[in-house]
VMD Tcl script that draws the C-alpha trace (Angstrom):
set ca {
  {86.22 303.02 -12.52}
  {83.07 304.90 -13.43}
  {82.36 302.56 -16.30}
  {82.82 299.39 -14.23}
  {79.52 299.22 -12.35}
  {77.51 300.50 -15.33}
  {78.23 297.48 -17.58}
  {76.00 294.95 -15.77}
  {73.14 297.43 -15.61}
  {71.54 296.33 -18.90}
  {71.54 292.53 -18.31}
  {70.18 293.10 -14.83}
  {67.19 294.99 -16.23}
  {66.69 292.34 -18.90}
  {66.72 289.64 -16.27}
  {64.25 291.64 -14.20}
  {61.92 291.89 -17.19}
  {62.32 288.19 -17.91}
  {61.37 287.04 -14.40}
  {57.62 287.73 -14.70}
  {57.50 286.10 -18.14}
  {59.28 282.93 -16.93}
  {57.24 282.80 -13.76}
  {54.03 283.27 -15.74}
  {55.00 280.46 -18.11}
  {55.76 278.08 -15.25}
  {52.56 278.97 -13.41}
  {50.50 278.62 -16.59}
  {51.92 275.20 -17.36}
  {51.53 274.04 -13.77}
  {47.92 275.24 -13.72}
  {47.16 273.49 -17.02}
  {48.63 270.24 -15.73}
  {46.74 270.76 -12.49}
  {43.48 271.18 -14.39}
  {44.19 268.00 -16.35}
  {45.12 266.19 -13.13}
  {41.87 267.23 -11.45}
  {39.86 266.09 -14.45}
  {41.79 262.80 -14.55}
  {40.92 262.21 -10.90}
  {37.25 263.00 -11.51}
  {37.13 260.74 -14.55}
  {38.96 257.96 -12.69}
  {36.48 258.21 -9.82}
  {33.57 257.96 -12.27}
  {35.06 255.06 -14.23}
  {35.98 253.11 -11.10}
  {32.52 253.68 -9.65}
  {30.83 252.51 -12.83}
  {33.13 249.48 -13.07}
  {32.43 248.50 -9.48}
  {28.68 248.76 -9.98}
  {28.82 246.74 -13.21}
  {30.86 244.03 -11.48}
  {28.42 243.81 -8.61}
  {25.45 243.75 -10.97}
  {27.00 240.83 -12.84}
  {27.62 238.99 -9.58}
  {24.07 239.57 -8.32}
  {22.63 238.46 -11.65}
  {24.79 235.33 -11.60}
  {23.70 234.40 -8.07}
  {20.05 235.02 -8.91}
  {20.33 232.90 -12.05}
  {21.82 229.97 -10.09}
  {19.13 230.31 -7.45}
  {16.47 230.16 -10.16}
  {18.09 227.03 -11.62}
  {17.97 225.33 -8.23}
  {14.31 226.33 -7.84}
  {13.53 224.83 -11.25}
  {15.32 221.65 -10.21}
  {13.21 221.41 -7.01}
  {9.97 221.96 -8.94}
  {11.03 219.38 -11.51}
  {11.94 216.67 -8.97}
  {8.60 217.15 -7.19}
  {6.78 217.05 -10.50}
  {8.64 213.87 -11.42}
  {7.64 212.20 -8.15}
  {4.00 213.28 -8.59}
  {3.95 212.06 -12.19}
  {5.31 208.68 -11.04}
  {2.50 208.30 -8.51}
  {-0.08 209.26 -11.13}
  {1.37 206.70 -13.51}
  {1.13 203.97 -10.82}
  {-2.54 204.79 -10.32}
  {-3.26 205.16 -14.02}
  {-0.55 203.77 -16.34}
  {-1.62 205.81 -19.35}
  {0.58 207.26 -22.11}
  {-0.25 210.80 -20.98}
  {1.06 210.16 -17.48}
  {4.13 208.44 -18.93}
  {4.79 211.54 -21.05}
  {4.44 213.70 -17.94}
  {7.11 211.65 -16.17}
  {9.44 212.01 -19.13}
  {8.91 215.76 -19.35}
  {9.57 216.26 -15.63}
  {12.74 214.17 -15.90}
  {14.00 216.26 -18.82}
  {13.31 219.53 -16.98}
  {15.27 218.28 -13.98}
  {18.22 217.20 -16.14}
  {18.23 220.56 -17.97}
  {18.19 222.48 -14.67}
  {21.07 220.44 -13.25}
  {23.07 220.84 -16.46}
  {22.56 224.61 -16.29}
  {23.85 224.58 -12.71}
  {26.90 222.59 -13.78}
  {27.68 224.97 -16.66}
  {27.10 228.32 -14.94}
  {27.90 227.48 -11.33}
  {31.15 227.20 -9.44}
  {33.15 223.99 -8.96}
  {31.05 223.03 -5.95}
  {27.84 223.50 -7.96}
  {29.21 221.40 -10.81}
  {30.19 218.61 -8.42}
  {26.76 218.72 -6.76}
  {25.05 218.56 -10.16}
  {27.03 215.45 -11.14}
  {26.28 213.73 -7.83}
  {22.54 214.55 -7.99}
  {22.30 213.28 -11.57}
  {24.06 210.07 -10.47}
  {21.54 209.56 -7.66}
  {18.77 210.47 -10.11}
  {19.87 207.65 -12.39}
  {19.55 205.26 -9.44}
  {16.13 206.72 -8.67}
  {14.95 206.23 -12.26}
  {16.19 202.63 -12.26}
  {14.41 201.91 -8.98}
  {11.21 203.59 -10.17}
  {11.29 201.56 -13.38}
  {11.60 198.28 -11.45}
  {8.89 199.38 -9.05}
  {6.50 200.10 -11.93}
  {7.36 196.73 -13.47}
  {6.56 194.98 -10.17}
  {3.19 196.75 -9.97}
  {2.47 195.84 -13.58}
  {3.03 192.09 -12.99}
  {0.95 192.19 -9.81}
  {3.63 192.00 -7.13}
  {2.80 194.87 -4.73}
  {5.08 193.54 -1.98}
  {8.14 193.77 -4.22}
  {7.04 197.20 -5.41}
  {6.67 198.40 -1.81}
  {10.08 197.02 -0.93}
  {11.75 198.79 -3.86}
  {10.05 202.06 -2.95}
  {11.10 201.96 0.70}
  {14.63 200.65 0.22}
  {15.73 202.29 -3.05}
  {13.39 204.89 -4.58}
  {12.39 206.87 -1.50}
  {15.93 207.28 -0.05}
  {17.25 208.36 -3.46}
  {14.42 210.89 -3.87}
  {14.83 212.29 -0.35}
  {18.62 212.58 -0.83}
  {18.24 214.50 -4.09}
  {15.61 216.81 -2.67}
  {17.50 217.64 0.53}
  {20.74 218.40 -1.29}
  {19.02 220.63 -3.85}
  {17.01 222.42 -1.15}
  {20.17 223.14 0.86}
  {21.99 224.46 -2.21}
  {18.97 226.58 -3.18}
  {18.88 228.19 0.27}
  {22.61 228.91 0.08}
  {22.25 230.55 -3.35}
  {19.26 232.59 -2.16}
  {21.38 233.93 0.71}
  {24.26 234.70 -1.69}
  {21.91 236.54 -4.05}
  {20.49 238.64 -1.21}
  {24.02 239.47 -0.04}
  {25.03 240.50 -3.59}
  {22.02 242.80 -3.91}
  {22.72 244.30 -0.48}
  {26.34 245.00 -1.49}
  {25.16 246.57 -4.74}
  {22.74 248.81 -2.86}
  {25.46 249.85 -0.42}
  {27.82 250.73 -3.30}
  {25.14 252.80 -5.03}
  {24.47 254.65 -1.76}
  {28.21 255.25 -1.27}
  {28.60 256.68 -4.79}
  {25.61 258.95 -4.24}
  {27.11 260.30 -1.01}
  {30.72 260.58 -2.16}
  {30.15 261.94 -5.70}
  {29.00 265.46 -4.68}
  {31.94 265.74 -2.25}
  {34.52 264.60 -4.80}
  {33.18 266.83 -7.57}
  {32.86 269.81 -5.22}
  {36.52 269.41 -4.23}
  {37.46 269.05 -7.91}
  {35.68 272.24 -8.93}
  {37.18 273.99 -5.92}
  {40.63 273.01 -7.16}
  {39.75 274.20 -10.67}
  {38.66 277.52 -9.27}
  {41.81 277.76 -7.14}
  {44.04 277.09 -10.15}
  {42.15 279.72 -12.10}
  {42.79 282.24 -9.30}
  {46.50 281.38 -9.36}
  {46.55 282.15 -13.08}
  {44.85 285.48 -12.47}
  {47.40 286.45 -9.79}
  {50.35 285.55 -12.02}
  {48.92 287.73 -14.79}
  {48.65 290.73 -12.48}
  {52.29 290.31 -11.42}
  {53.67 290.84 -14.94}
  {54.66 294.45 -15.74}
  {56.27 294.87 -19.16}
  {54.36 291.90 -20.62}
  {51.03 292.96 -19.14}
  {49.17 293.10 -22.44}
  {50.30 289.59 -23.45}
  {49.48 288.18 -20.02}
  {46.09 289.93 -20.00}
  {45.24 288.17 -23.27}
  {46.35 284.86 -21.80}
  {44.18 285.51 -18.77}
  {41.18 286.01 -21.04}
  {41.89 282.78 -22.88}
  {42.28 280.88 -19.64}
  {39.04 282.31 -18.29}
  {37.23 281.24 -21.44}
  {38.79 277.80 -21.18}
  {37.59 277.35 -17.60}
  {34.09 278.37 -18.68}
  {34.14 276.02 -21.67}
  {35.55 273.10 -19.71}
  {33.08 273.69 -16.87}
  {30.24 273.56 -19.40}
  {31.65 270.46 -21.12}
  {32.13 268.71 -17.78}
  {28.75 269.71 -16.37}
  {26.73 267.58 -18.81}
  {28.47 264.24 -18.14}
  {28.89 264.94 -14.44}
  {25.19 265.76 -14.13}
  {24.40 262.52 -15.96}
  {26.64 260.51 -13.64}
  {25.06 262.03 -10.54}
  {21.51 261.67 -11.90}
  {21.83 258.00 -12.83}
  {23.51 257.16 -9.51}
  {20.61 258.81 -7.65}
  {18.11 256.78 -9.65}
  {20.04 253.61 -8.86}
  {19.88 254.45 -5.18}
  {16.29 255.68 -4.86}
  {14.33 253.57 -7.35}
  {13.50 249.88 -7.25}
  {15.26 248.93 -10.48}
  {15.61 245.60 -12.21}
  {19.00 244.16 -13.03}
  {18.76 245.13 -16.77}
  {17.80 248.70 -15.81}
  {20.70 249.00 -13.37}
  {23.07 247.63 -16.03}
  {21.75 250.22 -18.51}
  {22.26 253.09 -16.04}
  {25.75 251.85 -15.16}
  {26.53 251.81 -18.89}
  {25.37 255.43 -19.18}
  {27.65 256.42 -16.28}
  {30.56 254.70 -18.02}
  {29.73 256.50 -21.31}
  {29.85 259.92 -19.63}
  {33.11 259.04 -17.90}
  {34.67 258.08 -21.24}
  {33.58 261.45 -22.65}
  {35.56 263.14 -19.89}
  {38.55 260.90 -20.68}
  {38.48 261.96 -24.37}
  {38.58 265.63 -23.33}
  {41.55 264.94 -21.08}
  {43.38 263.19 -23.94}
  {42.94 266.22 -26.22}
  {44.22 268.55 -23.51}
  {47.31 266.44 -22.84}
  {48.06 265.86 -26.54}
  {48.02 269.59 -27.29}
  {50.22 270.34 -24.30}
  {52.80 267.75 -25.43}
  {52.80 269.13 -28.98}
  {53.25 272.74 -27.94}
  {56.02 271.86 -25.50}
  {57.89 269.77 -28.08}
  {57.60 266.53 -26.13}
  {55.72 264.66 -28.87}
  {57.47 263.07 -31.87}
  {55.91 261.74 -35.05}
  {56.54 258.44 -36.79}
  {58.25 258.97 -40.15}
  {56.72 256.43 -42.52}
  {55.15 256.34 -46.00}
  {51.51 257.46 -45.81}
  {48.71 257.25 -48.39}
  {46.74 260.45 -47.80}
  {43.96 259.46 -50.23}
  {43.32 256.29 -48.25}
  {43.20 258.21 -44.97}
  {40.69 260.71 -46.41}
  {38.49 257.96 -47.88}
  {38.44 255.88 -44.69}
  {37.69 258.87 -42.48}
  {34.85 259.99 -44.77}
  {33.39 256.48 -44.69}
  {33.27 256.56 -40.90}
  {31.53 259.94 -40.79}
  {28.93 258.95 -43.40}
  {27.41 256.49 -40.92}
  {26.23 259.31 -38.62}
  {26.00 262.35 -40.90}
  {22.97 261.72 -43.09}
  {22.25 265.46 -43.41}
  {25.77 266.16 -44.65}
  {26.62 264.27 -47.87}
  {30.40 263.84 -48.01}
  {31.88 264.21 -51.49}
  {35.42 263.15 -52.41}
  {37.65 264.48 -55.19}
  {40.96 262.67 -54.76}
  {43.94 263.22 -57.05}
  {44.94 259.80 -58.41}
  {48.41 261.14 -59.24}
  {49.18 261.66 -55.59}
  {52.24 259.82 -54.31}
  {52.92 258.82 -50.74}
  {53.89 261.31 -48.05}
  {56.28 260.86 -45.17}
  {54.39 261.34 -41.94}
  {52.51 259.78 -39.06}
  {49.39 257.94 -40.26}
  {47.56 258.22 -36.93}
  {48.20 261.95 -36.55}
  {47.23 262.73 -40.15}
  {44.03 260.76 -39.57}
  {43.45 263.02 -36.54}
  {43.90 266.08 -38.79}
  {41.31 264.86 -41.31}
  {38.95 263.78 -38.52}
  {39.11 267.15 -36.74}
  {38.57 269.15 -39.94}
  {35.68 266.97 -41.11}
  {34.07 267.00 -37.66}
  {34.43 270.80 -37.57}
  {32.81 271.16 -41.00}
  {29.81 269.06 -39.98}
  {29.49 270.66 -36.54}
  {29.39 274.21 -37.90}
  {26.88 273.34 -40.62}
  {23.88 272.74 -38.32}
  {21.32 273.07 -41.14}
  {23.02 270.37 -43.23}
  {24.65 270.61 -46.60}
  {27.38 268.80 -48.50}
  {30.99 268.63 -47.31}
  {33.70 268.24 -49.96}
  {37.14 266.76 -49.38}
  {39.71 267.23 -52.11}
  {43.37 266.31 -52.57}
  {45.49 267.97 -55.23}
  {49.12 267.34 -56.06}
  {51.46 270.24 -56.80}
  {55.13 270.09 -57.77}
  {56.53 269.13 -54.36}
  {53.48 269.35 -52.13}
  {49.93 268.09 -51.80}
  {47.00 270.25 -50.72}
  {44.03 268.86 -48.82}
  {40.93 271.07 -48.76}
  {37.79 270.57 -46.66}
  {34.84 272.69 -47.81}
  {31.53 273.13 -46.01}
  {28.42 275.25 -46.66}
  {27.75 276.24 -43.07}
  {27.66 279.49 -41.15}
  {31.14 280.65 -42.16}
  {33.77 282.67 -40.26}
  {34.32 286.42 -40.23}
  {37.61 287.53 -41.82}
  {39.00 289.01 -38.59}
  {38.69 285.63 -36.85}
  {40.37 283.41 -39.46}
  {43.71 283.39 -37.62}
  {42.25 283.32 -34.13}
  {40.45 280.00 -34.70}
  {43.79 278.17 -34.63}
  {44.69 279.54 -31.20}
  {44.47 277.29 -28.18}
  {41.03 277.28 -26.46}
  {39.70 279.74 -29.03}
  {35.97 279.61 -29.78}
  {33.88 282.14 -31.69}
  {31.04 283.09 -29.38}
  {27.99 284.08 -31.43}
  {24.30 283.37 -31.11}
  {24.67 280.64 -33.72}
  {27.73 278.92 -32.21}
  {26.79 279.18 -28.54}
  {24.68 276.00 -28.68}
  {27.46 274.00 -30.40}
  {29.52 271.88 -28.02}
  {33.30 272.05 -28.14}
  {36.41 273.11 -26.24}
  {38.29 274.84 -29.07}
  {41.09 272.24 -29.06}
  {40.45 270.62 -32.46}
  {41.92 273.25 -34.80}
  {44.97 274.03 -32.60}
  {45.77 270.31 -32.62}
  {45.44 270.33 -36.44}
  {47.87 273.24 -36.73}
  {50.41 271.64 -34.39}
  {50.38 268.31 -36.28}
  {50.64 270.00 -39.70}
  {53.55 272.15 -38.54}
  {55.30 269.07 -37.13}
  {54.95 267.54 -40.62}
  {56.70 270.61 -42.14}
  {53.40 271.83 -43.60}
  {51.01 274.71 -43.11}
  {47.26 275.15 -42.59}
  {44.97 278.12 -43.23}
  {41.31 278.91 -43.77}
  {39.25 281.03 -46.14}
  {35.63 281.82 -45.46}
  {32.66 284.04 -46.12}
  {30.08 284.61 -43.42}
  {26.87 282.74 -44.15}
  {28.29 280.80 -47.11}
  {30.68 278.31 -45.54}
  {34.41 277.81 -45.01}
  {37.35 276.14 -46.74}
  {40.26 274.75 -44.74}
  {43.52 274.16 -46.60}
  {46.31 271.83 -45.50}
  {49.56 271.84 -47.47}
  {52.01 268.98 -46.87}
  {55.30 268.12 -48.55}
  {55.57 265.03 -50.76}
  {57.95 262.19 -49.89}
  {61.03 263.53 -51.61}
  {60.39 267.03 -50.22}
  {59.80 265.77 -46.67}
  {62.83 263.50 -46.61}
  {65.04 266.54 -45.93}
  {62.91 268.02 -43.16}
  {62.28 267.07 -39.56}
  {59.46 264.75 -38.52}
  {59.15 265.96 -34.96}
  {58.59 269.20 -33.21}
  {61.77 270.99 -32.25}
}
mol new
graphics top color blue
foreach p $ca { graphics top sphere $p radius 0.5 }
foreach p [lrange $ca 0 end-1] q [lrange $ca 1 end] { graphics top cylinder $p $q radius 0.2 }
display resetview
C-alpha cells in the first residue's frame, strides 16, 4: 500500500514541468500569428486605400478628358461657322482652307468622344456628326447660290436648313459639355474626400496596430516569466522576440511613414492628376513592401511547423543559379557576379521555386553585406552522391562565434557596420529550412573583414529518391 501512491509521483512532476513549455509554445505561436495578422490588416488598409485613390484618379481624369473633348468640339463648330461667313464675304483659298481645318477638328473631337466616352456619348457623337453632314451639305448649296448670284435662295437655305442644323449641334454639345464638367467636379470632390479620409483614419489605424503589436509583445514577456525549469530557454526566446519587434518596427516605420507622408501631400497640396497618380503609386509600392515581409514571416512559420510540403520534381540547379545571377546583375553594378558551374552536374529532385528562393536569399545576402562592392562568386560542384553550391563574397565577414547563430530565426548581427543595413533576419533561416526539407545541409565559413562563404549540400537525384521531400 505504501508503494501505490508513490508510482504516479514522477509523471505528475514531468507533466508539471511540461505545462509551462507547452503554454509558452502556444502563446509564442499565437503571438507570432497575431503579429502577422496585425501587419496583414495594416497592409490591406494601405493597399485598399491606394487602390481606391488610383480608381478615383482614373475616373476624374476620364471625366476631365471628355469635358475637354466637348470643349474642343464647341470651339471647332464656332470656328467652322465663322470660317463659313468669312468665305461668303471673301471666297479665297485661305478661307476655304480654314473651313476645312475647322471641320476636321470638329470631326476629330467627336470621334474622340465616341471612342473614350460612354454609350450615351457615343450615340450623341454619331447623331451630331449626322446633323453636321446635313449642315455641310446645306452650307455647300448656300455658297453655290451666292456664287451664282442668287442671294434669295442662299438666305432661304441658311434660315431653313443651315441655321437650325448649326443651332441643334451647338445646343446638344453645350449641354453635354456642362454635364461632363459637373461630373468632373464631382469626381475631384470625391477624390479630395477620400484623401482627407485616409489622412484622418491612417494614424488611428496604425496607432491601434502598433498598440496590438505592443500588447502581443507584453503577452510574450509574461509567458516567459511563467516558465520555471525552462527559464533560460524562454529568456533567450524573449530576447529574440524583443529583437524581432524592434526590427519589424523599424522595417515597418519606413513604408508607413511614406504612406502617411504622401497621403498628407495629396490632401494639403494642389496637385495635378499625374502628380496624384505618382503619389498613389508610391503608397502602393510601400504597401507591397509590407506584404513581402508578411509573406516571409508566414512562409518561415509554415516551414518550422511542418505545414509546408515541397514539390518533388527534376531540377536543373545550374539553370537556377544562372537565371538568378542574371536577374541580380541588372541592379548590382558594384558587385560583379562570377559563375563557375560544374557541367557534369545531373538533375536534382526538389522544388524549383524553393531552390530559387535559396539562391536568391544567399546572393542577396552576399551583396547586402558587401556595402563597398566586390565580386560575388557562385559555384556548383558535383561529388559522388551530392552537389555543393557555394556563394562567396568579399564583404565584412562574420565572427566565428556567430556562424551558427545567423541561421536562427530573427537573428541579426548588430554591429556598427550592419546597423544601417535593412533586413529582418528571416532570409538565412528560410534557406536552412528549405535545404533541410530537401534532405540537405547548409553552413557558413568566414573571416572578419575578408568575406564569407556559404555552402549548400544537396543530394543528387538517385540519392534523393529514397528520402522525403517534405518536412516531417
